[in-house]
PADRENMI-839724 format. One record per atom (N, C-alpha, C, O): residue number from 1; x, y, z; atom name. Coordinates in pm, whole numbers, plus 50000, padded with zeros to 5 digits. Layout:
N
+-----+-------+-------+-------+------+
|  nr |    px |    py |    pz | atom |
+-----+-------+-------+-------+------+
| NUM |     X |     Y |     Z |   CA |
...
+-----+-------+-------+-------+------+
***
This chain:
73
+-----+-------+-------+-------+------+
|  nr |    px |    py |    pz | atom |
+-----+-------+-------+-------+------+
|   1 | 48657 | 52335 | 47896 |    N |
|   1 | 48814 | 52342 | 47873 |   CA |
|   1 | 48922 | 52229 | 47817 |    C |
|   1 | 48890 | 52118 | 47859 |    O |
|   2 | 49018 | 52226 | 47750 |    N |
|   2 | 49108 | 52098 | 47769 |   CA |
|   2 | 49105 | 52066 | 47855 |    C |
|   2 | 49021 | 52115 | 47931 |    O |
|   3 | 49237 | 51910 | 47928 |    N |
|   3 | 49270 | 51847 | 47979 |   CA |
|   3 | 49405 | 51978 | 47998 |    C |
|   3 | 49433 | 52046 | 48097 |    O |
|   4 | 49462 | 51975 | 47870 |    N |
|   4 | 49592 | 52032 | 47900 |   CA |
|   4 | 49644 | 52207 | 48024 |    C |
|   4 | 49725 | 52253 | 48104 |    O |
|   5 | 49484 | 52237 | 47928 |    N |
|   5 | 49465 | 52395 | 47995 |   CA |
|   5 | 49396 | 52398 | 48128 |    C |
|   5 | 49391 | 52507 | 48183 |    O |
|   6 | 49352 | 52314 | 48176 |    N |
|   6 | 49269 | 52286 | 48337 |   CA |
|   6 | 49303 | 52408 | 48443 |    C |
|   6 | 49219 | 52436 | 48529 |    O |
|   7 | 49449 | 52490 | 48436 |    N |
|   7 | 49467 | 52509 | 48502 |   CA |
|   7 | 49588 | 52403 | 48658 |    C |
|   7 | 49667 | 52438 | 48746 |    O |
|   8 | 49521 | 52254 | 48599 |    N |
|   8 | 49604 | 52171 | 48741 |   CA |
|   8 | 49730 | 52170 | 48603 |    C |
|   8 | 49716 | 52175 | 48481 |    O |
|   9 | 49825 | 52164 | 48673 |    N |
|   9 | 50017 | 52161 | 48710 |   CA |
|   9 | 49925 | 51947 | 48635 |    C |
|   9 | 49819 | 51890 | 48657 |    O |
|  10 | 50073 | 51908 | 48538 |    N |
|  10 | 50065 | 51815 | 48453 |   CA |
|  10 | 50104 | 51762 | 48613 |    C |
|  10 | 49989 | 51770 | 48656 |    O |
|  11 | 50176 | 51718 | 48721 |    N |
|  11 | 50240 | 51697 | 48789 |   CA |
|  11 | 50181 | 51666 | 48879 |    C |
|  11 | 50205 | 51558 | 48934 |    O |
|  12 | 50070 | 51762 | 48932 |    N |
|  12 | 49955 | 51712 | 49061 |   CA |
|  12 | 49840 | 51636 | 49004 |    C |
|  12 | 49758 | 51582 | 49079 |    O |
|  13 | 49827 | 51628 | 48806 |    N |
|  13 | 49760 | 51520 | 48769 |   CA |
|  13 | 49819 | 51404 | 48809 |    C |
|  13 | 49770 | 51323 | 48888 |    O |
|  14 | 49938 | 51397 | 48745 |    N |
|  14 | 49971 | 51266 | 48752 |   CA |
|  14 | 49986 | 51205 | 48849 |    C |
|  14 | 49922 | 51101 | 48861 |    O |
|  15 | 50103 | 51262 | 48988 |    N |
|  15 | 50016 | 51247 | 49144 |   CA |
|  15 | 49883 | 51184 | 49201 |    C |
|  15 | 49848 | 51100 | 49283 |    O |
|  16 | 49851 | 51239 | 49146 |    N |
|  16 | 49630 | 51219 | 49132 |   CA |
|  16 | 49597 | 51121 | 49127 |    C |
|  16 | 49526 | 51066 | 49211 |    O |
|  17 | 49663 | 51048 | 48977 |    N |
|  17 | 49582 | 50994 | 48908 |   CA |
|  17 | 49663 | 50821 | 49011 |    C |
|  17 | 49606 | 50724 | 49062 |    O |
|  18 | 49875 | 50877 | 48992 |    N |
|  18 | 49877 | 50748 | 49046 |   CA |
|  18 | 49872 | 50702 | 49227 |    C |
|  18 | 49945 | 50606 | 49252 |    O |
|  19 | 49815 | 50746 | 49320 |    N |
|  19 | 49716 | 50756 | 49420 |   CA |
|  19 | 49611 | 50712 | 49465 |    C |
|  19 | 49587 | 50669 | 49578 |    O |
|  20 | 49524 | 50726 | 49343 |    N |
|  20 | 49384 | 50645 | 49241 |   CA |
|  20 | 49429 | 50496 | 49288 |    C |
|  20 | 49406 | 50429 | 49389 |    O |
|  21 | 49508 | 50474 | 49162 |    N |
|  21 | 49593 | 50320 | 49089 |   CA |
|  21 | 49609 | 50271 | 49221 |    C |
|  21 | 49529 | 50187 | 49263 |    O |
|  22 | 49718 | 50319 | 49305 |    N |
|  22 | 49718 | 50293 | 49443 |   CA |
|  22 | 49645 | 50224 | 49564 |    C |
|  22 | 49674 | 50128 | 49636 |    O |
|  23 | 49542 | 50308 | 49557 |    N |
|  23 | 49461 | 50282 | 49656 |   CA |
|  23 | 49343 | 50176 | 49569 |    C |
|  23 | 49307 | 50065 | 49606 |    O |
|  24 | 49304 | 50243 | 49459 |    N |
|  24 | 49290 | 50054 | 49377 |   CA |
|  24 | 49283 | 49913 | 49424 |    C |
|  24 | 49200 | 49835 | 49470 |    O |
|  25 | 49468 | 49918 | 49375 |    N |
|  25 | 49542 | 49805 | 49385 |   CA |
|  25 | 49535 | 49748 | 49535 |    C |
|  25 | 49541 | 49630 | 49569 |    O |
|  26 | 49520 | 49867 | 49618 |    N |
|  26 | 49489 | 49775 | 49796 |   CA |
|  26 | 49366 | 49714 | 49772 |    C |
|  26 | 49343 | 49594 | 49757 |    O |
|  27 | 49273 | 49831 | 49769 |    N |
|  27 | 49118 | 49715 | 49799 |   CA |
|  27 | 49168 | 49607 | 49712 |    C |
|  27 | 49198 | 49507 | 49777 |    O |
|  28 | 49190 | 49596 | 49570 |    N |
|  28 | 49254 | 49476 | 49547 |   CA |
|  28 | 49313 | 49393 | 49618 |    C |
|  28 | 49287 | 49272 | 49611 |    O |
|  29 | 49367 | 49423 | 49665 |    N |
|  29 | 49463 | 49332 | 49759 |   CA |
|  29 | 49342 | 49278 | 49876 |    C |
|  29 | 49247 | 49204 | 49849 |    O |
|  30 | 49361 | 49314 | 49958 |    N |
|  30 | 49249 | 49285 | 50045 |   CA |
|  30 | 49175 | 49216 | 50056 |    C |
|  30 | 49157 | 49122 | 50134 |    O |
|  31 | 49067 | 49298 | 49895 |    N |
|  31 | 48908 | 49178 | 49847 |   CA |
|  31 | 49024 | 49064 | 49841 |    C |
|  31 | 49017 | 49004 | 49948 |    O |
|  32 | 49124 | 49012 | 49766 |    N |
|  32 | 49180 | 48891 | 49750 |   CA |
|  32 | 49291 | 48788 | 49831 |    C |
|  32 | 49350 | 48686 | 49797 |    O |
|  33 | 49287 | 48874 | 49961 |    N |
|  33 | 49378 | 48801 | 50042 |   CA |
|  33 | 49498 | 48822 | 50017 |    C |
|  33 | 49577 | 48750 | 50078 |    O |
|  34 | 49549 | 48916 | 49929 |    N |
|  34 | 49674 | 48944 | 49987 |   CA |
|  34 | 49778 | 49042 | 50036 |    C |
|  34 | 49780 | 49163 | 50054 |    O |
|  35 | 49893 | 48909 | 50056 |    N |
|  35 | 49961 | 49090 | 50086 |   CA |
|  35 | 50009 | 49271 | 50136 |    C |
|  35 | 50130 | 49294 | 50138 |    O |
|  36 | 49988 | 49296 | 50144 |    N |
|  36 | 49984 | 49481 | 50118 |   CA |
|  36 | 50132 | 49461 | 50222 |    C |
|  36 | 50134 | 49439 | 50343 |    O |
|  37 | 50224 | 49474 | 50148 |    N |
|  37 | 50321 | 49578 | 50237 |   CA |
|  37 | 50376 | 49733 | 50247 |    C |
|  37 | 50453 | 49797 | 50318 |    O |
|  38 | 50305 | 49752 | 50152 |    N |
|  38 | 50276 | 49925 | 50174 |   CA |
|  38 | 50222 | 49964 | 50319 |    C |
|  38 | 50276 | 50025 | 50412 |    O |
|  39 | 50037 | 49878 | 50298 |    N |
|  39 | 49981 | 49887 | 50467 |   CA |
|  39 | 50075 | 49813 | 50555 |    C |
|  39 | 50070 | 49848 | 50673 |    O |
|  40 | 50143 | 49736 | 50531 |    N |
|  40 | 50293 | 49732 | 50684 |   CA |
|  40 | 50346 | 49837 | 50722 |    C |
|  40 | 50334 | 49902 | 50825 |    O |
|  41 | 50436 | 49857 | 50585 |    N |
|  41 | 50556 | 49984 | 50678 |   CA |
|  41 | 50456 | 50089 | 50682 |    C |
|  41 | 50519 | 50165 | 50755 |    O |
|  42 | 50293 | 50180 | 50648 |    N |
|  42 | 50230 | 50218 | 50734 |   CA |
|  42 | 50191 | 50243 | 50882 |    C |
|  42 | 50194 | 50344 | 50953 |    O |
|  43 | 50158 | 50129 | 50901 |    N |
|  43 | 50164 | 50018 | 51008 |   CA |
|  43 | 50263 | 50068 | 51090 |    C |
|  43 | 50249 | 50146 | 51184 |    O |
|  44 | 50366 | 50018 | 51047 |    N |
|  44 | 50488 | 50055 | 51138 |   CA |
|  44 | 50465 | 50246 | 51179 |    C |
|  44 | 50412 | 50303 | 51275 |    O |
|  45 | 50534 | 50299 | 51053 |    N |
|  45 | 50575 | 50429 | 51066 |   CA |
|  45 | 50441 | 50455 | 51169 |    C |
|  45 | 50482 | 50518 | 51266 |    O |
|  46 | 50273 | 50422 | 51183 |    N |
|  46 | 50212 | 50455 | 51213 |   CA |
|  46 | 50245 | 50479 | 51370 |    C |
|  46 | 50269 | 50584 | 51429 |    O |
|  47 | 50236 | 50288 | 51438 |    N |
|  47 | 50284 | 50240 | 51564 |   CA |
|  47 | 50435 | 50294 | 51653 |    C |
|  47 | 50465 | 50268 | 51769 |    O |
|  48 | 50520 | 50387 | 51540 |    N |
|  48 | 50641 | 50430 | 51600 |   CA |
|  48 | 50750 | 50335 | 51629 |    C |
|  48 | 50834 | 50344 | 51719 |    O |
|  49 | 50728 | 50189 | 51486 |    N |
|  49 | 50856 | 50180 | 51500 |   CA |
|  49 | 50919 | 50153 | 51380 |    C |
|  49 | 50857 | 50195 | 51282 |    O |
|  50 | 51048 | 50082 | 51350 |    N |
|  50 | 51144 | 49982 | 51225 |   CA |
|  50 | 51021 | 49909 | 51164 |    C |
|  50 | 50935 | 49855 | 51235 |    O |
|  51 | 51017 | 49912 | 51004 |    N |
|  51 | 50948 | 49751 | 50980 |   CA |
|  51 | 51098 | 49683 | 51121 |    C |
|  51 | 51192 | 49714 | 51194 |    O |
|  52 | 51020 | 49588 | 51076 |    N |
|  52 | 51118 | 49427 | 51098 |   CA |
|  52 | 51127 | 49346 | 51043 |    C |
|  52 | 51205 | 49260 | 51083 |    O |
|  53 | 51052 | 49325 | 50921 |    N |
|  53 | 51106 | 49277 | 50730 |   CA |
|  53 | 51131 | 49308 | 50686 |    C |
|  53 | 51159 | 49415 | 50741 |    O |
|  54 | 51163 | 49316 | 50583 |    N |
|  54 | 51164 | 49341 | 50433 |   CA |
|  54 | 51053 | 49263 | 50361 |    C |
|  54 | 51008 | 49150 | 50376 |    O |
|  55 | 51026 | 49355 | 50283 |    N |
|  55 | 50954 | 49302 | 50177 |   CA |
|  55 | 50913 | 49140 | 50137 |    C |
|  55 | 50798 | 49098 | 50130 |    O |
|  56 | 51044 | 49055 | 50110 |    N |
|  56 | 51065 | 48928 | 50086 |   CA |
|  56 | 50963 | 48856 | 50230 |    C |
|  56 | 50855 | 48808 | 50264 |    O |
|  57 | 51089 | 48896 | 50271 |    N |
|  57 | 51014 | 48840 | 50443 |   CA |
|  57 | 50933 | 48889 | 50482 |    C |
|  57 | 50933 | 48848 | 50598 |    O |
|  58 | 50817 | 48984 | 50468 |    N |
|  58 | 50722 | 48975 | 50467 |   CA |
|  58 | 50610 | 48923 | 50418 |    C |
|  58 | 50524 | 48866 | 50485 |    O |
|  59 | 50606 | 48944 | 50282 |    N |
|  59 | 50494 | 48768 | 50231 |   CA |
|  59 | 50532 | 48615 | 50265 |    C |
|  59 | 50469 | 48510 | 50263 |    O |
|  60 | 50645 | 48646 | 50293 |    N |
|  60 | 50682 | 48463 | 50356 |   CA |
|  60 | 50648 | 48470 | 50464 |    C |
|  60 | 50609 | 48359 | 50498 |    O |
|  61 | 50641 | 48537 | 50539 |    N |
|  61 | 50623 | 48555 | 50719 |   CA |
|  61 | 50387 | 48521 | 50644 |    C |
|  61 | 50292 | 48444 | 50632 |    O |
|  62 | 50408 | 48572 | 50636 |    N |
|  62 | 50203 | 48648 | 50519 |   CA |
|  62 | 50173 | 48529 | 50471 |    C |
|  62 | 50067 | 48493 | 50522 |    O |
|  63 | 50222 | 48441 | 50387 |    N |
|  63 | 50187 | 48307 | 50382 |   CA |
|  63 | 50178 | 48207 | 50483 |    C |
|  63 | 50098 | 48114 | 50472 |    O |
|  64 | 50240 | 48217 | 50563 |    N |
|  64 | 50306 | 48124 | 50658 |   CA |
|  64 | 50152 | 48140 | 50767 |    C |
|  64 | 50075 | 48044 | 50777 |    O |
|  65 | 50133 | 48240 | 50822 |    N |
|  65 | 50044 | 48254 | 50923 |   CA |
|  65 | 49854 | 48317 | 50907 |    C |
|  65 | 49773 | 48386 | 50969 |    O |
|  66 | 49866 | 48233 | 50776 |    N |
|  66 | 49700 | 48318 | 50731 |   CA |
|  66 | 49671 | 48154 | 50817 |    C |
|  66 | 49698 | 48035 | 50831 |    O |
|  67 | 49588 | 48279 | 50856 |    N |
|  67 | 49489 | 48268 | 50925 |   CA |
|  67 | 49488 | 48249 | 51096 |    C |
|  67 | 49392 | 48265 | 51171 |    O |
|  68 | 49622 | 48210 | 51130 |    N |
|  68 | 49705 | 48225 | 51281 |   CA |
|  68 | 49609 | 48327 | 51330 |    C |
|  68 | 49520 | 48320 | 51414 |    O |
|  69 | 49666 | 48457 | 51233 |    N |
|  69 | 49660 | 48573 | 51354 |   CA |
|  69 | 49746 | 48641 | 51365 |    C |
|  69 | 49722 | 48752 | 51413 |    O |
|  70 | 49904 | 48603 | 51324 |    N |
|  70 | 49975 | 48662 | 51395 |   CA |
|  70 | 49994 | 48809 | 51403 |    C |
|  70 | 49920 | 48815 | 51501 |    O |
|  71 | 50021 | 48907 | 51389 |    N |
|  71 | 50050 | 49044 | 51394 |   CA |
|  71 | 50276 | 49073 | 51444 |    C |
|  71 | 50363 | 48993 | 51479 |    O |
|  72 | 50277 | 49224 | 51418 |    N |
|  72 | 50418 | 49214 | 51434 |   CA |
|  72 | 50407 | 49330 | 51607 |    C |
|  72 | 50493 | 49406 | 51650 |    O |
|  73 | 50277 | 49301 | 51665 |    N |
|  73 | 50292 | 49436 | 51748 |   CA |
|  73 | 50166 | 49408 | 51805 |    C |
|  73 | 50116 | 49485 | 51887 |    O |
+-----+-------+-------+-------+------+
***
């Protein structure tokens, strides 16, 4: 069957591809040691508190605390 007619709506395929790309970049960030603001937001949601930092502050704190093991909670 051709991809356009495989029975899966185009929006679902686009959403799936976007989530795969986001996961790929999250893995790359972990491998190279870059800050991952989305992971921080997910942590805050799971922990039940509002994020204390915006993205710029988070990145600044991340680089300041490299190797110090500082956490938000």
